[in-house]
C-alpha positions in Angstrom: 170.0 2.0 -60.0 173.7 3.0 -59.6 174.8 -0.6 -60.4 172.7 -0.6 -63.7 174.2 2.7 -64.7 177.7 1.4 -64.2 177.0 -1.7 -66.3 175.4 0.4 -69.1 178.5 2.7 -69.1 180.8 -0.2 -69.3 178.9 -1.8 -72.2 179.0 1.4 -74.2 182.7 2.0 -73.6 183.7 -1.3 -75.0 185.6 -1.1 -78.3 183.9 -2.3 -81.5 186.4 -4.5 -83.5 185.8 -4.0 -87.2 187.6 -5.1 -90.4 188.1 -2.4 -93.1 185.2 -4.1 -95.0 183.0 -4.1 -92.0 183.6 -0.5 -91.2 182.9 0.5 -94.8 179.6 -1.5 -94.7 178.5 0.2 -91.5 179.4 3.6 -92.8 177.5 3.0 -96.0 174.4 1.9 -94.0 174.7 5.0 -91.9 174.9 7.2 -94.9 171.9 5.5 -96.5 169.8 5.9 -93.4 170.7 9.6 -93.0 170.5 10.7 -96.6 167.7 8.4 -98.0 165.7 6.7 -95.3 165.1 9.7 -93.1 163.7 11.6 -96.0 161.4 8.8 -97.1 160.1 8.4 -93.5 159.5 12.1 -93.2 157.6 12.0 -96.5 155.4 9.1 -95.2 154.6 11.1 -92.0 153.7 14.2 -94.0 151.5 12.2 -96.4 149.7 10.5 -93.5 149.1 13.9 -91.8 147.5 15.2 -95.0 145.0 12.4 -94.9 143.4 14.0 -91.9 142.8 12.6 -88.4 146.1 11.2 -87.3 144.8 9.8 -84.0 143.2 6.9 -85.9 145.6 6.6 -88.8 147.4 3.3 -89.2 149.7 4.7 -91.8 150.8 7.6 -89.5 151.5 5.1 -86.7 153.5 2.9 -89.0 155.5 5.8 -90.3 156.2 7.0 -86.8 157.4 3.5 -85.8 159.6 3.4 -89.0 161.0 6.8 -87.9 161.8 5.5 -84.4 163.5 2.4 -85.8 165.5 4.5 -88.3 166.7 7.0 -85.7 167.5 4.2 -83.3 169.7 2.4 -85.9 171.4 5.7 -86.7 172.3 6.2 -83.0 173.5 2.6 -82.8 175.7 2.9 -85.9 177.2 6.2 -84.7 178.0 4.6 -81.4 179.6 1.5 -83.0 181.6 3.6 -85.4 182.7 6.0 -82.6 184.2 3.1 -80.7 185.6 1.3 -83.7 189.0 -0.3 -83.6 190.2 -1.5 -86.9 191.4 -5.1 -87.1 194.8 -5.4 -88.8 193.9 -8.5 -90.8 197.3 -8.7 -92.5 199.1 -9.0 -89.2 196.3 -10.6 -87.2 198.1 -13.8 -86.2 201.4 -14.5 -84.6 200.3 -18.1 -84.3 197.9 -17.2 -81.5 194.1 -16.8 -82.0 193.3 -13.1 -82.0 190.5 -10.9 -83.4 191.1 -10.8 -87.1 192.6 -14.2 -87.7 191.1 -17.3 -89.2 191.0 -20.5 -87.1 190.4 -24.0 -88.4 189.1 -26.4 -85.6 188.3 -30.1 -85.5 185.3 -31.1 -83.5 186.2 -34.0 -81.2 182.7 -35.5 -81.4 182.7 -36.2 -85.2 186.1 -35.2 -86.5 184.6 -32.6 -88.8 186.6 -29.4 -89.4 185.4 -25.9 -89.7 187.1 -22.6 -90.3 186.0 -19.3 -88.8 187.3 -15.7 -88.8 187.2 -14.2 -85.4 185.6 -10.7 -85.7 184.0 -8.2 -83.4 180.3 -8.7 -82.5 179.2 -6.0 -85.0 180.4 -8.2 -87.9 179.6 -11.6 -86.6 177.7 -13.9 -89.1 178.3 -17.6 -88.3 176.7 -18.6 -91.6 179.4 -16.7 -93.4 182.1 -18.2 -91.1 182.6 -15.1 -89.0 182.2 -15.6 -85.3 182.3 -12.9 -82.6 185.2 -12.7 -80.1 182.5 -12.4 -77.5 180.7 -15.6 -78.4 181.3 -18.7 -76.3 183.4 -20.4 -79.0 185.2 -17.2 -80.0 186.1 -16.2 -76.4 187.3 -19.8 -75.7 189.6 -19.8 -78.7 191.3 -16.4 -78.0 194.9 -16.7 -77.0 195.2 -20.4 -78.0 197.5 -21.9 -80.6 197.4 -24.7 -83.1 197.2 -28.2 -81.5 195.6 -26.7 -78.4 192.5 -28.5 -77.2 189.6 -26.3 -76.1 186.4 -27.1 -74.2 183.6 -24.7 -74.8 180.4 -24.4 -72.8 177.7 -23.3 -75.2 173.9 -23.0 -74.8 173.5 -26.3 -76.7 176.0 -28.1 -74.4 179.8 -28.7 -74.1 181.9 -28.9 -77.2 185.5 -30.1 -77.4 187.6 -28.8 -80.2 191.2 -29.0 -81.3 192.7 -26.0 -83.1 194.1 -27.3 -86.4 195.4 -24.1 -87.9 195.7 -20.3 -87.1 196.3 -17.8 -89.8 
């Protein structure tokens, strides 16, 4: 039990790396949840109670689940924002891969190139070219420079990359 508590504490003490844009999006989502969604869910619960026997009301159960999800997301966003460390995107790179910089890599297997921005896990979206510093690829790239070769162990197998450009 004590071991799990230490792991949980360590995980929640970890900083959340955010760009200015990412922080603004999370703050806007939090504001929307607090000012709009909470009220809508409370209205749904009240309306379901007015219908009578709540012990057999599907609408009441759905509304309570929506309330739990809303409150959970509010807690999650508050926690993320309380640990936020802004990424200085303008000065993110000194030639070395760091959080906030863009990295172009060439895959050894097929010669294809791809460019990613290294961001914190709260902003990661690989389809938009934003990978987490905690992902296998992001973690393997950190601290490396252009022309470095990197071997990454991913869930889908080993990847070999060459860093083409860091900016």
